[in-house]
OpenMM code with the backbone's topology and positions (N, CA, C; nanometers):
from openmm import Vec3, app, unit

residues = "MET ALA ILE LYS THR PHE THR THR GLY GLU VAL LEU THR ALA SER ASP THR ASN THR TYR LEU ALA ASN SER GLY LEU VAL TYR VAL THR THR ALA SER ALA THR SER GLY THR VAL LEU ALA VAL ASP ASN CYS PHE THR SER THR TYR ASP ALA TYR ARG ILE VAL ILE THR ARG CYS SER LEU THR ALA GLY LEU THR GLY CYS TYR MET GLN MET ARG ALA GLY GLY THR ASN THR THR THR ASN TYR TYR ASN ILE ARG ILE GLY TYR ASP TYR ALA THR ALA ALA ALA SER THR SER ALA THR ASN ASN GLY ALA GLN PHE GLU LEU ALA LEU ILE THR ASP THR THR SER SER ALA CYS VAL ILE ASP ILE TYR ASN PRO GLN LYS ALA LEU LYS THR GLN TYR ASN CYS LEU GLY ALA ASP SER ARG THR THR THR GLY GLY ALA PHE SER SER GLY GLY MET LEU ASN ASN THR THR ALA TYR ASP GLY PHE SER PHE THR ALA GLY GLY GLN THR PHE SER ASN VAL SER ILE THR VAL TYR GLY TYR ARG LYS ALA".split()
positions = [
    Vec3(11.0488, 12.1191, 8.1170),
    Vec3(11.1813, 12.1733, 8.1308),
    Vec3(11.2650, 12.1279, 8.0126),
    Vec3(11.3409, 12.2177, 7.9558),
    Vec3(11.4296, 12.1838, 7.8453),
    Vec3(11.5426, 12.0938, 7.8950),
    Vec3(11.5838, 12.0025, 7.8098),
    Vec3(11.6942, 11.9126, 7.8435),
    Vec3(11.8246, 11.9915, 7.8377),
    Vec3(11.9017, 11.9833, 7.9420),
    Vec3(12.0292, 12.0546, 7.9492),
    Vec3(12.1406, 11.9585, 7.9123),
    Vec3(12.2314, 12.0020, 7.8271),
    Vec3(12.3467, 11.9225, 7.7893),
    Vec3(12.4677, 11.9722, 7.8665),
    Vec3(12.5314, 11.8823, 7.9398),
    Vec3(12.6487, 11.9179, 8.0180),
    Vec3(12.7745, 11.8917, 7.9361),
    Vec3(12.8736, 11.9757, 7.9536),
    Vec3(13.0019, 11.9595, 7.8849),
    Vec3(13.1104, 11.9315, 7.9872),
    Vec3(13.2256, 11.8859, 7.9402),
    Vec3(13.3374, 11.8527, 8.0271),
    Vec3(13.3750, 11.9719, 8.1137),
    Vec3(13.3901, 11.9469, 8.2426),
    Vec3(13.4306, 12.0504, 8.3365),
    Vec3(13.3157, 12.1304, 8.3949),
    Vec3(13.1960, 12.1140, 8.3399),
    Vec3(13.0800, 12.1862, 8.3910),
    Vec3(13.0300, 12.1196, 8.5191),
    Vec3(12.9731, 12.1982, 8.6092),
    Vec3(12.9273, 12.1488, 8.7382),
    Vec3(12.7781, 12.1151, 8.7309),
    Vec3(12.7444, 11.9959, 8.7796),
    Vec3(12.6051, 11.9551, 8.7946),
    Vec3(12.5610, 12.0021, 8.9325),
    Vec3(12.4723, 12.1006, 8.9356),
    Vec3(12.4318, 12.1605, 9.0635),
    Vec3(12.3226, 12.0784, 9.1312),
    Vec3(12.3006, 12.1054, 9.2573),
    Vec3(12.1921, 12.0407, 9.3317),
    Vec3(12.0582, 12.0741, 9.2673),
    Vec3(12.0411, 12.1964, 9.2224),
    Vec3(11.9170, 12.2374, 9.1573),
    Vec3(11.8931, 12.1564, 9.0296),
    Vec3(11.9978, 12.1395, 8.9477),
    Vec3(11.9847, 12.0584, 8.8262),
    Vec3(11.9477, 11.9146, 8.8613),
    Vec3(12.0144, 11.8588, 8.9591),
    Vec3(11.9884, 11.7209, 9.0005),
    Vec3(11.8457, 11.7053, 9.0501),
    Vec3(11.8008, 11.7950, 9.1372),
    Vec3(11.6651, 11.7868, 9.1896),
    Vec3(11.5611, 11.7995, 9.0788),
    Vec3(11.5852, 11.8893, 8.9834),
    Vec3(11.4920, 11.9071, 8.8723),
    Vec3(11.4829, 11.7807, 8.7894),
    Vec3(11.5967, 11.7194, 8.7552),
    Vec3(11.5949, 11.5976, 8.6739),
    Vec3(11.5332, 11.4809, 8.7491),
    Vec3(11.5570, 11.4697, 8.8776),
    Vec3(11.4949, 11.3636, 8.9559),
    Vec3(11.3439, 11.3832, 8.9651),
    Vec3(11.2998, 11.5072, 8.9815),
    Vec3(11.1564, 11.5362, 8.9919),
    Vec3(11.0847, 11.5138, 8.8593),
    Vec3(11.1571, 11.5215, 8.7485),
    Vec3(11.0971, 11.5056, 8.6162),
    Vec3(11.1154, 11.3653, 8.5603),
    Vec3(11.1396, 11.2687, 8.6443),
    Vec3(11.1567, 11.1315, 8.5962),
    Vec3(11.0245, 11.0786, 8.5430),
    Vec3(11.0302, 10.9788, 8.4554),
    Vec3(10.9094, 10.9255, 8.3920),
    Vec3(10.8227, 10.8442, 8.4842),
    Vec3(10.8789, 10.7433, 8.5493),
    Vec3(10.8027, 10.6594, 8.6407),
    Vec3(10.8343, 10.6985, 8.7839),
    Vec3(10.7300, 10.7070, 8.8651),
    Vec3(10.7455, 10.7455, 9.0048),
    Vec3(10.6966, 10.6299, 9.0920),
    Vec3(10.7819, 10.5847, 9.1815),
    Vec3(10.7473, 10.4749, 9.2714),
    Vec3(10.6241, 10.5112, 9.3546),
    Vec3(10.5277, 10.4149, 9.3640),
    Vec3(10.4081, 10.4338, 9.4457),
    Vec3(10.4085, 10.3396, 9.5654),
    Vec3(10.4196, 10.2079, 9.5406),
    Vec3(10.4172, 10.1118, 9.6508),
    Vec3(10.4673, 9.9753, 9.6045),
    Vec3(10.4948, 9.8903, 9.7018),
    Vec3(10.5355, 9.7521, 9.6769),
    Vec3(10.4486, 9.6611, 9.7628),
    Vec3(10.4187, 9.5418, 9.7096),
    Vec3(10.3443, 9.4415, 9.7855),
    Vec3(10.4010, 9.3047, 9.7519),
    Vec3(10.3948, 9.2130, 9.8491),
    Vec3(10.4452, 9.0776, 9.8245),
    Vec3(10.3709, 8.9795, 9.9136),
    Vec3(10.3818, 8.8515, 9.8764),
    Vec3(10.3208, 8.7451, 9.9568),
    Vec3(10.3995, 8.6171, 9.9374),
    Vec3(10.4072, 8.5369, 10.0405),
    Vec3(10.4703, 8.4049, 10.0329),
    Vec3(10.3705, 8.2944, 10.0635),
    Vec3(10.2441, 8.3313, 10.0746),
    Vec3(10.1362, 8.2345, 10.0929),
    Vec3(10.0051, 8.3054, 10.0612),
    Vec3(9.8958, 8.2309, 10.0611),
    Vec3(9.7653, 8.2886, 10.0333),
    Vec3(9.7292, 8.2775, 9.8866),
    Vec3(9.6034, 8.3064, 9.8566),
    Vec3(9.5538, 8.2950, 9.7198),
    Vec3(9.5233, 8.4291, 9.6557),
    Vec3(9.5256, 8.5376, 9.7335),
    Vec3(9.4961, 8.6714, 9.6836),
    Vec3(9.5973, 8.7697, 9.7414),
    Vec3(9.6477, 8.8581, 9.6558),
    Vec3(9.7301, 8.9696, 9.7019),
    Vec3(9.6557, 9.0972, 9.6643),
    Vec3(9.6015, 9.1662, 9.7641),
    Vec3(9.5277, 9.2904, 9.7418),
    Vec3(9.6192, 9.4093, 9.7674),
    Vec3(9.6116, 9.5079, 9.6787),
    Vec3(9.6889, 9.6311, 9.6926),
    Vec3(9.5884, 9.7462, 9.6903),
    Vec3(9.5683, 9.8092, 9.8048),
    Vec3(9.4714, 9.9187, 9.8167),
    Vec3(9.5424, 10.0530, 9.8223),
    Vec3(9.4682, 10.1572, 9.7881),
    Vec3(9.5142, 10.2965, 9.7967),
    Vec3(9.6406, 10.3251, 9.7161),
    Vec3(9.6570, 10.2582, 9.6028),
    Vec3(9.7740, 10.2844, 9.5184),
    Vec3(9.7413, 10.3746, 9.3999),
    Vec3(9.6144, 10.3857, 9.3616),
    Vec3(9.5735, 10.4732, 9.2514),
    Vec3(9.5106, 10.5991, 9.3083),
    Vec3(9.5634, 10.7147, 9.2680),
    Vec3(9.5110, 10.8435, 9.3114),
    Vec3(9.4971, 10.9343, 9.1899),
    Vec3(9.4476, 11.0544, 9.2113),
    Vec3(9.4345, 11.1501, 9.1016),
    Vec3(9.5695, 11.2099, 9.0599),
    Vec3(9.6759, 11.1758, 9.1295),
    Vec3(9.8084, 11.2274, 9.0946),
    Vec3(9.8511, 11.1827, 8.9555),
    Vec3(9.8162, 11.0592, 8.9162),
    Vec3(9.8570, 11.0050, 8.7869),
    Vec3(9.7349, 10.9535, 8.7107),
    Vec3(9.7417, 10.9598, 8.5778),
    Vec3(9.6367, 10.9056, 8.4920),
    Vec3(9.6668, 10.7619, 8.4506),
    Vec3(9.7946, 10.7245, 8.4524),
    Vec3(9.8366, 10.5909, 8.4096),
    Vec3(9.9380, 10.5359, 8.5092),
    Vec3(9.9351, 10.4044, 8.5252),
    Vec3(10.0226, 10.3355, 8.6211),
    Vec3(10.0863, 10.2148, 8.5562),
    Vec3(10.2035, 10.1775, 8.6040),
    Vec3(10.2686, 10.0537, 8.5635),
    Vec3(10.2812, 9.9643, 8.6862),
    Vec3(10.2286, 9.8438, 8.6735),
    Vec3(10.2418, 9.7421, 8.7770),
    Vec3(10.3435, 9.6413, 8.7265),
    Vec3(10.4501, 9.6212, 8.8013),
    Vec3(10.5553, 9.5277, 8.7623),
    Vec3(10.5501, 9.4081, 8.8570),
    Vec3(10.5232, 9.2919, 8.8014),
    Vec3(10.5271, 9.1681, 8.8787),
    Vec3(10.6600, 9.1023, 8.8449),
    Vec3(10.7563, 9.1141, 8.9355),
    Vec3(10.8904, 9.0641, 8.9089),
    Vec3(10.9045, 8.9159, 8.9377),
    Vec3(10.8125, 8.8632, 9.0167),
    Vec3(10.8187, 8.7208, 9.0474),
    Vec3(10.6808, 8.6727, 9.0882),
    Vec3(10.6402, 8.5606, 9.0300),
    Vec3(10.5162, 8.4967, 9.0706),
    Vec3(10.5332, 8.3464, 9.0566),
    Vec3(10.5262, 8.2753, 9.1674),
    Vec3(10.5347, 8.1294, 9.1657),
    Vec3(10.4336, 8.0730, 9.2654),
    Vec3(10.3976, 7.9470, 9.2435),
    Vec3(10.2944, 7.8813, 9.3234),
    Vec3(10.3529, 7.7658, 9.4014),
    Vec3(10.2821, 7.7220, 9.5052),
    Vec3(10.3269, 7.6055, 9.5824),
    Vec3(10.3079, 7.4776, 9.5023),
    Vec3(10.2081, 7.4752, 9.4134),
    Vec3(10.1806, 7.3587, 9.3281),
    Vec3(10.0867, 7.4032, 9.2170),
    Vec3(10.0742, 7.3198, 9.1145),
    Vec3(9.9771, 7.3475, 9.0099),
    Vec3(10.0269, 7.4399, 8.9012),
    Vec3(9.9435, 7.4596, 8.8024),
    Vec3(9.9697, 7.5454, 8.6873),
    Vec3(9.8426, 7.6231, 8.6595),
    Vec3(9.8531, 7.7541, 8.6438),
    Vec3(9.7322, 7.8335, 8.6227),
    Vec3(9.7644, 7.9675, 8.5594),
    Vec3(9.6607, 8.0311, 8.5071),
    Vec3(9.6709, 8.1684, 8.4623),
    Vec3(9.6576, 8.2620, 8.5809),
    Vec3(9.6898, 8.3892, 8.5589),
    Vec3(9.6815, 8.4890, 8.6652),
    Vec3(9.5769, 8.5934, 8.6280),
    Vec3(9.5155, 8.6520, 8.7294),
    Vec3(9.3994, 8.7375, 8.7088),
    Vec3(9.4061, 8.8604, 8.7981),
    Vec3(9.3336, 8.9650, 8.7558),
    Vec3(9.3303, 9.0887, 8.8318),
    Vec3(9.1873, 9.1424, 8.8343),
    Vec3(9.1461, 9.1906, 8.9509),
    Vec3(9.0209, 9.2629, 8.9670),
    Vec3(9.0524, 9.4012, 9.0215),
    Vec3(8.9781, 9.4999, 8.9772),
    Vec3(8.9939, 9.6355, 9.0275),
    Vec3(8.9164, 9.6482, 9.1580),
    Vec3(8.9674, 9.7357, 9.2472),
    Vec3(8.9084, 9.7539, 9.3804),
    Vec3(8.8782, 9.9024, 9.4060),
    Vec3(8.7675, 9.9257, 9.4748),
    Vec3(8.7320, 10.0605, 9.5214),
    Vec3(8.6890, 10.0471, 9.6667),
    Vec3(8.7560, 10.1197, 9.7542),
    Vec3(8.7224, 10.1150, 9.8962),
    Vec3(8.7360, 9.9770, 9.9574),
    Vec3(8.8317, 9.8967, 9.9083),
    Vec3(8.8558, 9.7632, 9.9624),
    Vec3(8.7637, 9.6555, 9.9091),
    Vec3(8.6796, 9.6883, 9.8100),
    Vec3(8.5858, 9.5914, 9.7533),
    Vec3(8.6175, 9.5660, 9.6064),
    Vec3(8.6261, 9.4385, 9.5680),
    Vec3(8.6541, 9.4018, 9.4294),
    Vec3(8.5314, 9.4208, 9.3412),
    Vec3(8.5540, 9.4658, 9.2182),
    Vec3(8.4501, 9.4667, 9.1165),
    Vec3(8.4541, 9.3314, 9.0466),
    Vec3(8.3390, 9.2660, 9.0304),
    Vec3(8.3351, 9.1276, 8.9818),
    Vec3(8.2567, 9.1092, 8.8523),
    Vec3(8.2251, 9.2174, 8.7811),
    Vec3(8.1557, 9.2069, 8.6526),
    Vec3(8.2092, 9.3106, 8.5544),
    Vec3(8.1721, 9.2951, 8.4290),
    Vec3(8.1992, 9.3911, 8.3207),
    Vec3(8.3444, 9.3963, 8.2730),
    Vec3(8.4205, 9.2885, 8.2874),
    Vec3(8.5575, 9.2830, 8.2368),
    Vec3(8.5573, 9.2285, 8.0938),
    Vec3(8.6293, 9.2958, 8.0054),
    Vec3(8.6432, 9.2542, 7.8664),
    Vec3(8.7911, 9.2519, 7.8322),
    Vec3(8.8399, 9.1394, 7.7828),
    Vec3(8.9798, 9.1374, 7.7412),
    Vec3(9.0102, 9.0211, 7.6470),
    Vec3(9.1252, 9.0322, 7.5829),
    Vec3(9.1798, 8.9306, 7.4930),
    Vec3(9.3175, 8.8935, 7.5449),
    Vec3(9.3531, 8.7641, 7.5405),
    Vec3(9.4887, 8.7194, 7.5733),
    Vec3(9.5366, 8.6302, 7.4613),
    Vec3(9.6607, 8.6520, 7.4183),
    Vec3(9.7225, 8.5678, 7.3160),
    Vec3(9.8627, 8.5315, 7.3624),
    Vec3(9.9047, 8.4110, 7.3334),
    Vec3(10.0373, 8.3671, 7.3732),
    Vec3(10.0958, 8.2690, 7.2731),
    Vec3(10.2251, 8.2490, 7.2827),
    Vec3(10.2949, 8.1535, 7.1979),
    Vec3(10.3857, 8.0662, 7.2824),
    Vec3(10.3844, 7.9374, 7.2552),
    Vec3(10.4675, 7.8392, 7.3237),
    Vec3(10.6117, 7.8528, 7.2761),
    Vec3(10.7058, 7.8479, 7.3686),
    Vec3(10.8478, 7.8587, 7.3331),
    Vec3(10.8933, 7.7474, 7.2394),
    Vec3(10.8566, 7.6252, 7.2710),
    Vec3(10.9099, 7.5098, 7.1977),
    Vec3(10.8461, 7.4909, 7.0607),
    Vec3(10.7164, 7.5124, 7.0490),
    Vec3(10.6471, 7.4815, 6.9242),
    Vec3(10.5982, 7.6036, 6.8484),
    Vec3(10.6013, 7.7191, 6.9082),
    Vec3(10.5470, 7.8426, 6.8517),
    Vec3(10.3968, 7.8319, 6.8282),
    Vec3(10.3323, 7.7363, 6.8933),
    Vec3(10.1872, 7.7230, 6.8829),
    Vec3(10.1192, 7.8377, 6.9571),
    Vec3(10.0143, 7.8911, 6.8965),
    Vec3(9.9423, 8.0025, 6.9556),
    Vec3(9.8310, 7.9530, 7.0464),
    Vec3(9.8041, 8.0314, 7.1507),
    Vec3(9.6874, 8.0077, 7.2348),
    Vec3(9.6187, 8.1419, 7.2547),
    Vec3(9.4868, 8.1415, 7.2484),
    Vec3(9.4118, 8.2649, 7.2653),
    Vec3(9.2934, 8.2423, 7.3575),
    Vec3(9.2482, 8.3496, 7.4190),
    Vec3(9.1258, 8.3450, 7.4977),
    Vec3(9.0650, 8.4845, 7.4977),
    Vec3(8.9355, 8.4893, 7.5227),
    Vec3(8.8650, 8.6168, 7.5282),
    Vec3(8.7698, 8.6149, 7.6468),
    Vec3(8.7530, 8.7297, 7.7085),
    Vec3(8.6584, 8.7466, 7.8182),
    Vec3(8.5560, 8.8505, 7.7755),
    Vec3(8.4285, 8.8136, 7.7787),
    Vec3(8.3200, 8.9029, 7.7405),
    Vec3(8.2273, 8.9167, 7.8601),
    Vec3(8.2342, 9.0308, 7.9291),
    Vec3(8.1576, 9.0564, 8.0512),
    Vec3(8.1916, 8.9526, 8.1584),
    Vec3(8.3219, 8.9368, 8.1823),
    Vec3(8.3694, 8.8404, 8.2798),
    Vec3(8.3842, 8.8982, 8.4192),
    Vec3(8.4388, 8.8147, 8.5080),
    Vec3(8.4537, 8.8513, 8.6490),
    Vec3(8.5894, 8.9127, 8.6813),
    Vec3(8.6843, 8.9136, 8.5839),
    Vec3(8.8198, 8.9625, 8.6103),
    Vec3(8.8961, 8.9764, 8.4798),
    Vec3(9.0085, 9.0472, 8.4846),
    Vec3(9.1004, 9.0518, 8.3714),
    Vec3(9.1844, 8.9250, 8.3721),
    Vec3(9.2017, 8.8625, 8.2571),
    Vec3(9.2942, 8.7507, 8.2427),
    Vec3(9.4270, 8.8094, 8.1969),
    Vec3(9.5260, 8.8042, 8.2825),
    Vec3(9.6545, 8.8673, 8.2541),
    Vec3(9.7399, 8.7820, 8.1603),
    Vec3(9.8423, 8.8441, 8.1063),
    Vec3(9.9368, 8.7765, 8.0172),
    Vec3(10.0419, 8.7058, 8.1014),
    Vec3(9.9969, 8.6156, 8.1865),
    Vec3(10.0880, 8.5489, 8.2788),
    Vec3(10.0314, 8.4128, 8.3157),
    Vec3(10.1088, 8.3099, 8.2907),
    Vec3(10.0770, 8.1749, 8.3358),
    Vec3(10.1925, 8.1329, 8.4250),
    Vec3(10.1623, 8.0691, 8.5375),
    Vec3(10.2690, 8.0357, 8.6306),
    Vec3(10.2471, 7.8987, 8.6935),
    Vec3(10.3539, 7.8463, 8.7504),
    Vec3(10.3509, 7.7210, 8.8260),
    Vec3(10.4529, 7.7344, 8.9385),
    Vec3(10.5257, 7.6290, 8.9718),
    Vec3(10.6245, 7.6374, 9.0803),
    Vec3(10.7511, 7.7115, 9.0382),
    Vec3(10.7708, 7.7335, 8.9083),
    Vec3(10.8804, 7.8186, 8.8626),
    Vec3(10.8337, 7.9638, 8.8692),
    Vec3(10.9161, 8.0562, 8.8290),
    Vec3(10.8806, 8.1969, 8.8423),
    Vec3(10.8414, 8.2579, 8.7086),
    Vec3(10.7366, 8.3388, 8.7095),
    Vec3(10.6917, 8.4120, 8.5917),
    Vec3(10.6940, 8.5609, 8.6240),
    Vec3(10.6872, 8.6449, 8.5195),
    Vec3(10.6915, 8.7893, 8.5393),
    Vec3(10.6105, 8.8592, 8.4310),
    Vec3(10.5642, 8.9808, 8.4631),
    Vec3(10.4922, 9.0597, 8.3624),
    Vec3(10.4898, 9.2064, 8.4030),
    Vec3(10.4505, 9.2904, 8.3078),
    Vec3(10.4224, 9.4317, 8.3346),
    Vec3(10.2795, 9.4594, 8.2906),
    Vec3(10.2105, 9.5419, 8.3676),
    Vec3(10.0725, 9.5781, 8.3389),
    Vec3(10.0641, 9.7301, 8.3396),
    Vec3(10.0155, 9.7876, 8.2310),
    Vec3(9.9876, 9.9310, 8.2288),
    Vec3(9.8378, 9.9510, 8.2468),
    Vec3(9.7994, 10.0345, 8.3436),
    Vec3(9.6603, 10.0641, 8.3765),
    Vec3(9.6340, 10.2108, 8.3414),
    Vec3(9.5249, 10.2357, 8.2693),
    Vec3(9.4923, 10.3713, 8.2249),
    Vec3(9.3622, 10.4191, 8.2892),
    Vec3(9.3653, 10.5360, 8.3504),
    Vec3(9.2498, 10.6052, 8.4083),
    Vec3(9.1788, 10.5294, 8.5207),
    Vec3(9.2497, 10.4637, 8.6101),
    Vec3(9.1786, 10.3917, 8.7158),
    Vec3(9.1061, 10.4832, 8.8139),
    Vec3(9.1545, 10.6058, 8.8324),
    Vec3(9.0965, 10.6968, 8.9309),
    Vec3(8.9964, 10.7942, 8.8696),
    Vec3(8.9756, 10.7852, 8.7394),
    Vec3(8.8837, 10.8779, 8.6729),
    Vec3(8.7488, 10.8110, 8.6492),
    Vec3(8.6475, 10.8930, 8.6304),
    Vec3(8.5144, 10.8412, 8.5981),
    Vec3(8.5092, 10.8078, 8.4490),
    Vec3(8.6010, 10.7193, 8.4068),
    Vec3(8.6120, 10.6706, 8.2694),
    Vec3(8.6276, 10.5193, 8.2750),
    Vec3(8.6149, 10.4530, 8.1620),
    Vec3(8.6413, 10.3095, 8.1583),
    Vec3(8.7894, 10.2859, 8.1835),
    Vec3(8.8209, 10.1981, 8.2770),
    Vec3(8.9596, 10.1631, 8.3067),
    Vec3(9.0070, 10.0633, 8.2020),
    Vec3(9.1225, 10.0902, 8.1426),
    Vec3(9.1792, 10.0027, 8.0399),
    Vec3(9.3161, 9.9534, 8.0849),
    Vec3(9.3626, 9.8432, 8.0233),
    Vec3(9.4936, 9.7907, 8.0592),
    Vec3(9.5575, 9.7195, 7.9402),
    Vec3(9.6886, 9.7092, 7.9441),
    Vec3(9.7701, 9.6262, 7.8550),
    Vec3(9.8676, 9.5507, 7.9424),
    Vec3(9.9006, 9.4269, 7.9029),
    Vec3(9.9910, 9.3449, 7.9833),
    Vec3(10.0799, 9.2616, 7.8924),
    Vec3(10.2080, 9.2542, 7.9263),
    Vec3(10.3044, 9.1674, 7.8579),
    Vec3(10.3699, 9.0793, 7.9628),
    Vec3(10.3799, 8.9491, 7.9352),
    Vec3(10.4390, 8.8600, 8.0337),
    Vec3(10.5044, 8.7392, 7.9709),
    Vec3(10.5839, 8.6712, 8.0517),
    Vec3(10.6514, 8.5492, 8.0084),
    Vec3(10.6690, 8.4591, 8.1288),
    Vec3(10.6622, 8.3286, 8.1032),
    Vec3(10.6884, 8.2368, 8.2141),
    Vec3(10.8199, 8.1649, 8.1909),
    Vec3(10.8662, 8.0959, 8.2938),
    Vec3(10.9999, 8.0367, 8.2880),
    Vec3(10.9978, 7.8852, 8.2703),
    Vec3(10.8840, 7.8287, 8.2315),
    Vec3(10.8785, 7.6861, 8.2026),
    Vec3(10.9407, 7.6640, 8.0645),
    Vec3(11.0567, 7.6033, 8.0574),
    Vec3(11.1305, 7.5963, 7.9314),
    Vec3(11.0682, 7.5034, 7.8270),
    Vec3(11.0005, 7.3978, 7.8665),
    Vec3(10.9468, 7.3043, 7.7671),
    Vec3(10.8034, 7.3349, 7.7269),
    Vec3(10.7263, 7.3947, 7.8126),
    Vec3(10.5867, 7.4227, 7.7783),
    Vec3(10.5490, 7.5679, 7.8020),
    Vec3(10.6435, 7.6501, 7.8359),
    Vec3(10.6145, 7.7896, 7.8675),
    Vec3(10.5991, 7.8743, 7.7437),
    Vec3(10.5774, 8.0024, 7.7665),
    Vec3(10.5604, 8.0919, 7.6543),
    Vec3(10.5590, 8.2370, 7.6952),
    Vec3(10.5367, 8.3209, 7.5947),
    Vec3(10.5251, 8.4640, 7.6143),
    Vec3(10.3833, 8.5045, 7.5756),
    Vec3(10.3293, 8.6032, 7.6460),
    Vec3(10.1882, 8.6355, 7.6324),
    Vec3(10.1653, 8.7857, 7.6278),
    Vec3(10.0508, 8.8241, 7.5729),
    Vec3(10.0064, 8.9626, 7.5706),
    Vec3(9.8564, 8.9636, 7.5959),
    Vec3(9.8093, 9.0618, 7.6722),
    Vec3(9.6651, 9.0758, 7.6915),
    Vec3(9.6313, 9.2229, 7.7059),
    Vec3(9.5054, 9.2530, 7.6857),
    Vec3(9.4584, 9.3893, 7.7005),
    Vec3(9.3078, 9.3917, 7.7046),
    Vec3(9.2536, 9.4992, 7.7587),
    Vec3(9.1092, 9.5092, 7.7652),
    Vec3(9.0634, 9.6288, 7.8448),
    Vec3(8.9368, 9.6226, 7.8846),
    Vec3(8.8767, 9.7336, 7.9588),
    Vec3(8.7742, 9.6822, 8.0573),
    Vec3(8.7502, 9.7649, 8.1578),
    Vec3(8.6455, 9.7409, 8.2557),
    Vec3(8.5321, 9.8355, 8.2189),
    Vec3(8.4194, 9.7794, 8.1781),
    Vec3(8.3110, 9.8562, 8.1181),
    Vec3(8.2214, 9.9220, 8.2239),
    Vec3(8.2790, 10.0170, 8.2962),
    Vec3(8.2039, 10.1023, 8.3870),
    Vec3(8.2845, 10.2305, 8.4076),
    Vec3(8.2332, 10.3225, 8.4821),
    Vec3(8.3033, 10.4500, 8.5037),
    Vec3(8.3338, 10.4734, 8.6520),
    Vec3(8.3586, 10.3663, 8.7241),
    Vec3(8.3940, 10.3738, 8.8655),
    Vec3(8.5384, 10.4213, 8.8803),
    Vec3(8.5663, 10.5025, 8.9798),
    Vec3(8.7034, 10.5422, 9.0136),
    Vec3(8.7597, 10.4382, 9.1101),
    Vec3(8.8714, 10.3761, 9.0728),
    Vec3(8.9312, 10.2700, 9.1527),
    Vec3(9.0547, 10.3194, 9.2258),
    Vec3(9.0793, 10.2641, 9.3460),
    Vec3(9.1991, 10.3013, 9.4223),
    Vec3(9.2938, 10.1833, 9.4433),
    Vec3(9.2585, 10.0650, 9.3913),
    Vec3(9.3452, 9.9493, 9.4093),
    Vec3(9.3068, 9.8338, 9.3192),
    Vec3(9.3719, 9.7198, 9.3436),
    Vec3(9.3480, 9.6004, 9.2639),
    Vec3(9.3801, 9.4777, 9.3484),
    Vec3(9.3318, 9.3617, 9.3035),
    Vec3(9.3721, 9.2359, 9.3659),
    Vec3(9.4259, 9.1440, 9.2567),
    Vec3(9.5241, 9.0643, 9.2944),
    Vec3(9.5942, 8.9743, 9.2031),
    Vec3(9.5756, 8.8320, 9.2535),
    Vec3(9.5338, 8.7406, 9.1649),
    Vec3(9.5145, 8.6010, 9.2025),
    Vec3(9.5761, 8.5096, 9.0974),
    Vec3(9.5951, 8.3855, 9.1348),
    Vec3(9.6466, 8.2831, 9.0433),
    Vec3(9.5476, 8.1677, 9.0392),
    Vec3(9.4290, 8.1962, 8.9919),
    Vec3(9.3286, 8.0929, 8.9703),
    Vec3(9.2954, 8.0087, 9.0914),
    Vec3(9.2985, 8.0668, 9.2104),
    Vec3(9.2676, 7.9933, 9.3316),
    Vec3(9.3844, 7.9127, 9.3873),
    Vec3(9.4985, 7.9127, 9.3185),
    Vec3(9.6176, 7.8429, 9.3664),
    Vec3(9.6864, 7.9262, 9.4755),
    Vec3(9.7724, 7.8627, 9.5541),
    Vec3(9.8421, 7.9299, 9.6640),
    Vec3(9.9788, 7.9810, 9.6175),
    Vec3(10.0053, 8.1083, 9.6448),
    Vec3(10.1345, 8.1677, 9.6108),
    Vec3(10.2449, 8.1097, 9.6983),
    Vec3(10.3615, 8.0843, 9.6381),
    Vec3(10.4804, 8.0577, 9.7172),
    Vec3(10.5679, 8.1827, 9.7223),
    Vec3(10.5528, 8.2679, 9.6196),
    Vec3(10.6256, 8.3938, 9.6177),
    Vec3(10.5672, 8.4829, 9.5082),
    Vec3(10.5247, 8.6009, 9.5452),
    Vec3(10.4808, 8.7002, 9.4477),
    Vec3(10.5284, 8.8372, 9.4943),
    Vec3(10.5856, 8.9134, 9.4008),
    Vec3(10.6375, 9.0470, 9.4304),
    Vec3(10.5857, 9.1449, 9.3269),
    Vec3(10.5217, 9.2524, 9.3741),
    Vec3(10.4591, 9.3512, 9.2870),
    Vec3(10.5091, 9.4898, 9.3265),
    Vec3(10.5409, 9.5728, 9.2263),
    Vec3(10.5739, 9.7126, 9.2488),
    Vec3(10.4838, 9.7963, 9.1587),
    Vec3(10.4284, 9.9046, 9.2147),
    Vec3(10.3410, 9.9943, 9.1395),
    Vec3(10.4123, 10.1277, 9.1203),
    Vec3(10.4083, 10.1780, 8.9963),
    Vec3(10.4660, 10.3079, 8.9612),
    Vec3(10.3586, 10.3929, 8.8958),
    Vec3(10.3679, 10.5252, 8.9104),
    Vec3(10.2821, 10.6165, 8.8385),
    Vec3(10.3582, 10.6777, 8.7236),
    Vec3(10.2900, 10.6989, 8.6105),
    Vec3(10.3503, 10.7695, 8.4982),
    Vec3(10.3345, 10.9198, 8.5230),
    Vec3(10.4474, 10.9872, 8.5398),
    Vec3(10.4452, 11.1305, 8.5681),
    Vec3(10.3807, 11.2044, 8.4508),
    Vec3(10.2982, 11.3048, 8.4797),
    Vec3(10.2250, 11.3772, 8.3748),
    Vec3(10.3104, 11.4801, 8.3027),
    Vec3(10.4031, 11.5442, 8.3733),
    Vec3(10.4832, 11.6486, 8.3071),
    Vec3(10.6243, 11.6469, 8.3608),
] * unit.nanometer
topology = app.Topology()
chain = topology.addChain("A")
for resn in residues:
    res = topology.addResidue(resn, chain)
    for name in ("N", "CA", "C"):
        topology.addAtom(name, app.Element.getBySymbol(name[0]), res)
């Protein structure tokens, strides 16, 4: 649809409003949260409606400890535990020291998120989870530890052609005190 420019005194009709709302970029799919437990599974969030999704983790904190965060793709309520490939790079706020890691045929994606009892956040873009293609992702995150925290980036692929309908999120076996996730689909047209 062509972008319409409104001028002073012109009326915004219900039809115009509905069209612009229907043509929004990100479309809400679902929300999930936990205040305890070591795994947050989100099933039936990926469908053929969208080719790409954005997962927004607005808050992630633990009851104790410090750890990285991880994601596994799910199909029919079962996690895939092999063929993950990714790179993660980060920089410390205080020293600008770099940290890197790589996963070669691992058990999960290592996300761009490290957390402890403070709160961390990130966004994850997932590409083609419901197609018979390799599922790929990019992630940007930052934690709120002021003296040892940092900002991170990661990306990679799941080296198979399984169609996935969900994912699970973990914090290295640590217990969540609060985690909030929202999933959006990228509208195709």
